[in-house]
C-alpha positions in Angstrom: 18.7 -8.8 17.7 20.5 -7.3 14.7 18.5 -4.4 13.2 21.1 -3.5 10.6 20.3 -4.0 6.9 22.3 -6.6 5.0 24.6 -5.6 2.1 22.0 -7.0 -0.4 19.2 -5.0 1.2 21.3 -1.8 1.1 22.1 -2.4 -2.5 18.4 -2.9 -3.3 17.6 0.3 -1.5 20.2 2.2 -3.5 19.0 0.8 -6.8 15.4 1.8 -6.2 16.5 5.2 -4.9 18.6 5.9 -8.0 15.7 4.9 -10.2 13.3 7.3 -8.4 15.8 10.2 -8.5 16.6 9.7 -12.2 13.4 8.3 -13.7 10.5 9.5 -11.6 10.8 13.3 -11.4 8.1 15.6 -10.2 7.5 16.7 -13.7 7.0 13.1 -14.9 4.7 12.5 -12.0 2.5 15.5 -12.9 2.3 14.2 -16.5 1.1 10.8 -15.2 -1.5 12.4 -13.1 -2.7 14.5 -16.0 -2.9 11.4 -18.2 -4.9 9.3 -15.7 -2.8 8.4 -12.6 -1.1 5.2 -14.0 1.7 4.7 -16.5 2.3 1.2 -18.0 5.9 2.3 -18.9 6.6 2.9 -15.2 5.1 -0.5 -14.3 7.5 -2.1 -16.8 10.5 -0.2 -15.5 9.7 -1.5 -12.0 9.6 -5.0 -13.4 13.0 -4.5 -15.1 14.4 -3.6 -11.7 13.2 -7.1 -10.6 10.7 -5.7 -8.2 7.4 -7.3 -9.4 8.4 -10.8 -8.4 10.4 -9.7 -5.4 8.8 -12.0 -2.8 7.6 -14.7 -5.2 9.6 -17.9 -4.6 12.4 -18.6 -7.1 10.9 -21.9 -8.0 7.9 -20.0 -9.3 9.9 -17.5 -11.3 10.4 -14.8 -8.7 13.3 -13.3 -6.8 12.6 -15.2 -3.6 13.3 -12.3 -1.3 11.5 -11.6 2.0 9.4 -9.0 3.8 12.3 -6.7 4.7 13.3 -6.3 1.1 9.7 -5.4 0.2 9.7 -2.9 3.0 12.9 -1.3 1.7 11.4 -0.9 -1.8 8.2 0.6 -0.6 10.0 3.2 1.5 12.0 4.4 -1.5 8.9 4.4 -3.8 7.2 6.4 -1.0 9.9 9.0 -1.1 9.4 9.4 -4.8 5.5 9.6 -4.5 5.3 6.8 -7.1 1.7 6.6 -8.1 1.7 3.0 -9.6 0.2 0.5 -7.0 3.4 -1.5 -6.4 1.9 -3.1 -3.2 -0.7 -4.8 -5.4 2.1 -6.8 -7.1 3.1 -8.0 -3.6 -0.5 -8.9 -2.8 -1.2 -10.7 -6.0 2.1 -12.5 -6.0 1.5 -13.8 -2.5 -2.1 -14.9 -3.2 -1.2 -16.7 -6.4 2.0 -18.3 -5.1 0.5 -19.5 -1.8 -3.1 -20.4 -2.8 -3.6 -20.9 -6.6 -3.3 -24.2 -8.4 -0.5 -25.0 -10.8 -2.6 -23.9 -13.9 -3.3 -20.5 -12.5 0.2 -20.0 -11.3 1.6 -21.0 -14.7 -0.9 -18.6 -16.5 -0.4 -15.5 -14.3 2.8 -15.6 -12.2 5.1 -15.1 -15.2 3.2 -12.1 -16.6 3.0 -10.6 -13.1 6.7 -10.9 -12.4 7.7 -9.6 -15.9 5.4 -6.6 -15.6 3.3 -7.6 -18.5 0.2 -8.0 -16.3 -1.3 -5.8 -13.7 -3.2 -7.9 -11.2 -5.1 -6.1 -8.4 -7.1 -7.1 -5.4 -10.8 -5.9 -5.6 -11.9 -6.4 -2.0 -13.5 -3.2 -0.6 -17.3 -2.9 -0.6 -19.5 0.0 0.1 -20.7 0.2 3.7 -18.1 -2.3 4.9 -16.3 0.3 7.1 -12.9 -1.4 6.5 -14.2 -4.8 7.5 -13.1 -7.6 5.1 -16.1 -9.8 6.0 -18.9 -10.5 5.6 -18.6 -10.3 1.8 -21.5 -9.1 -0.2 -20.4 -10.3 -3.6 -21.9 -13.7 -4.4 -20.4 -16.6 -6.4 -22.2 -19.6 -7.9 -21.1 -22.7 -9.7 -22.9 -24.0 -12.8 -21.8 -26.7 -15.2 -18.2 -26.6 -13.7 -17.9 -22.8 -14.2 -17.9 -20.2 -11.5 -19.7 -16.9 -11.9 -19.6 -13.9 -9.5 -22.0 -10.9 -9.1 -21.4 -7.9 -6.9 -19.7 -4.5 -6.5 -16.3 -3.5 -5.3 -15.0 0.0 -4.6 -11.7 1.9 -4.6 -10.0 -0.8 -6.7 -6.4 0.4 -7.4 -6.1 1.1 -11.1 -9.1 -1.3 -11.5 -10.2 -0.1 -14.9 -6.7 -0.7 -16.3 -5.9 -4.1 -14.7 -5.4 -7.3 -16.7 -7.0 -9.4 -13.9 -8.7 -8.9 -10.5 -8.5 -11.0 -7.4 -12.1 -10.9 -6.1 -13.4 -12.2 -2.7 -17.0 -13.6 -3.0 -19.3 -15.8 -1.0 -19.4 -19.4 -2.2 -21.9 -21.6 -0.4 -21.8 -19.2 2.6 -18.0 -19.1 2.8 -15.5 -16.6 1.5 -13.6 -17.8 -1.5 -11.1 -15.9 -3.8 -11.5 -15.8 -7.5 -9.5 -14.5 -10.4 -11.4 -12.6 -13.1 -9.7 -11.8 -16.4 -9.9 -8.6 -18.3 -12.5 -8.9 -21.0 -14.7 -11.3 -19.1 -18.4 -10.7 -19.7 -20.4 -8.7 -17.1 -17.5 -6.6 -15.9 -18.0 -2.8 -15.6 -15.1 -0.6 -14.4 -15.4 3.2 -13.8 -12.0 4.7 -13.2 -11.2 8.0 -11.5 -8.4 9.9 -9.9 -8.0 9.8 -6.1 -6.9 12.7 -4.0 -3.2 11.9 -4.2 -3.3 11.6 -8.0 -3.3 7.8 -8.2 -6.0 5.8 -10.0 -8.9 3.7 -8.7 -12.1 2.3 -10.0 -15.6 1.2 -9.0 -16.2 -2.3 -10.2 -19.3 -4.2 -11.0 -19.6 -7.9 -11.8 -22.8 -9.4 -13.2 -22.6 -13.1 -13.5 -19.0 -12.8 -14.6 -17.0 -15.9 -15.4 -14.3 -16.4 -12.8 -11.6 -19.0 -11.9 -11.4 -20.3 -8.3 -8.1 -19.5 -6.5 -9.0 -20.9 -3.1 -12.0 -21.8 -1.0 -10.0 -20.8 2.1 -10.6 -17.2 1.1 -10.9 -15.8 4.6 -7.3 -16.7 5.6 -5.9 -15.7 2.2 -7.8 -12.4 2.2 -6.7 -11.6 5.7 -3.0 -12.2 4.9 -3.4 -10.0 1.8 -4.8 -7.3 4.0 -1.9 -7.6 6.4 0.5 -7.1 3.4 -1.5 -4.1 2.4 -1.4 -2.6 5.9 2.4 -3.1 6.2 2.8 -1.6 2.7 1.0 1.5 3.8 3.3 1.7 6.8 6.5 1.4 4.8 5.3 3.9 2.1 4.3 6.3 4.9 7.8 6.2 6.3 9.2 7.0 2.9 6.8 9.9 2.4 7.4 11.3 5.9 11.2 11.0 5.4 11.0 13.2 2.3 8.4 15.6 3.9 10.8 16.2 6.8 13.7 16.9 4.4 11.6 19.3 2.3 10.5 21.2 5.4 14.1 21.5 6.8 15.3 22.8 3.4 12.5 25.4 3.3 13.2 26.6 6.8 16.9 27.0 6.0 16.0 29.1 2.9 13.1 31.2 4.1 14.0 34.5 5.8 12.1 36.7 8.2 13.5 39.9 9.7 16.7 39.1 7.8 17.2 35.8 9.5 16.6 32.3 8.2 13.6 31.0 10.1 15.4 27.7 10.9 17.1 29.7 13.7 13.8 30.4 15.5 13.7 28.1 18.5 9.9 27.5 18.4 10.2 26.2 14.8 13.2 24.0 15.7 11.1 22.4 18.4 8.4 21.7 15.8 10.9 20.0 13.6 12.1 17.9 16.5 8.6 16.8 17.2 8.2 15.9 13.5 11.4 13.9 13.6 10.2 12.0 16.7 6.9 11.1 15.0 8.8 9.9 12.0 11.0 7.6 14.1 8.1 6.3 16.0 6.4 5.4 12.7 9.6 3.9 11.3 10.1 1.6 14.3 6.4 0.5 14.1 6.7 -0.2 10.4 9.7 -2.4 11.1 7.6 -4.1 13.8 4.8 -4.7 11.3 7.0 -6.3 8.6 8.8 -8.5 11.1 5.4 -9.7 12.4 4.0 -10.6 8.9 5.0 -14.2 9.4 4.0 -14.4 13.0 2.5 -17.9 13.5 0.0 -16.8 16.2 -3.0 -15.2 14.4 -4.1 -12.8 17.1 -0.7 -11.5 17.8 -0.1 -10.9 14.0 -3.4 -9.1 13.8 -2.7 -6.9 16.8 0.9 -6.1 15.6 -0.4 -4.8 12.2 -3.1 -2.7 13.9 -0.7 -1.3 16.4 1.6 -0.3 13.6 -1.1 1.2 11.4 -2.5 3.2 14.4 1.0 4.7 15.1 1.6 5.4 11.4 -1.7 7.1 11.2 -0.9 9.4 14.1 2.6 10.1 12.7 1.5 10.7 9.2 -1.2 13.1 10.2 1.2 15.0 12.5 4.1 15.2 10.1 1.8 16.3 7.2 0.0 18.9 9.1 3.1 20.4 10.7 4.8 20.5 7.3 2.0 22.6 5.9 2.0 24.9 8.9 5.8 25.5 8.7 5.6 26.1 4.9 2.7 28.6 5.1 0.6 29.2 2.0 3.1 27.5 -0.4 2.5 24.3 1.5 -0.9 23.8 -0.1 -0.2 25.0 -3.6 -0.4 22.4 -6.4 2.7 23.7 -8.0 4.9 22.8 -5.0 5.8 19.2 -4.4 5.3 19.5 -0.7 1.5 19.7 -1.0 1.5 16.4 -2.8 3.4 14.8 0.1 0.7 16.1 2.4 -2.1 14.7 0.3 -0.4 11.3 0.0 0.1 11.2 3.8 -3.6 12.1 4.3 -4.7 9.4 1.9 -2.4 6.7 3.4 -3.8 7.4 6.9 -7.2 6.2 5.8 -6.0 3.3 3.6 -6.5 -0.2 4.8 -8.3 1.1 7.9 -8.0 4.5 9.5 -6.6 5.2 12.9 -9.9 4.8 14.7 -10.6 1.5 13.1 -7.3 0.0 14.2 -7.6 1.6 17.7 -10.9 -0.3 18.0 -9.1 -3.6 17.1 -6.4 -2.9 19.7 -8.9 -2.0 22.4 -11.2 -5.0 21.7 -8.2 -7.3 22.3 -6.9 -5.7 25.4 -6.5 -7.9 28.5 -8.2 -7.1 31.8 -4.8 -6.4 33.2 -3.7 -3.9 30.5 -2.0 -0.9 32.0 -2.1 -2.3 35.5 1.3 -2.6 37.2 2.0 -6.1 38.5 
């Protein structure tokens, strides 16, 4: 199997990397955090790079690229600690392109791919403990119109979105609905998360909605898989940069007149961090390659295996980086502390390590770990 990236994929990586280096400085990021954790101008810049419709089929106005291209983009955005929820564009594009009718696609895919519209998935509910179902939000149909009622938590940039994709129970089965900004009965309370990005608590009270699909369980699960894989790729990018920052610091900091990078114990720690990064990278590749796995159980296990390893790797790399930096590693003025906070938040996004370890253990065969 060829694990080398194609020329097009390398060019895409380089384009995103250059944008991050030139346009998304630490100072700009701090300004975005101070102003609320989301910047429409950045969202538009990402669209101008052609990233918003990256995996949307060309026939529907997108770039028609695949999972590996999305992974490459997310790694580079992770290196830059980009706050804007780019993964939500991938989720929304997949849901609309694969499940919405022609009218909804025509109304929303073009604004999505051009960066004019921010469409986010509002799926998490209080007390769900990372479970996608059962869904507490209810939907009803009256006179040909759907209305939904319920609450959603930790919706990425939810109070600033132009539309929300909302799972709700319709006649006892999970369905997906699209709710437009300005619809009656919507309340969104926004706030900053620990890594400086923006989220919101959402409430829907008999809110008019448009049906995307009645096969909501399958569509929601696939969206979750994209979310998990996105966290994995972003985590690899964040760990990559965290390792570089730590190595640079060790090569500059002196103790007893010697740069501390020469101390063998610290070099061993750096080697352990590098090992965890590469374990995480290989499992991220595994996750993205398995996104289109036709066998449902294998796809589910692949994503959980990847997220578990990434959770372990991100926690280790983040904590070791803080230890090796000393006090400066947790100061808000130093960018390294923001990499640590992002790694910590990614570890609990789309299911923490214990959640995914539970999925893996529940699906182990009786012969697991037994030599033939």
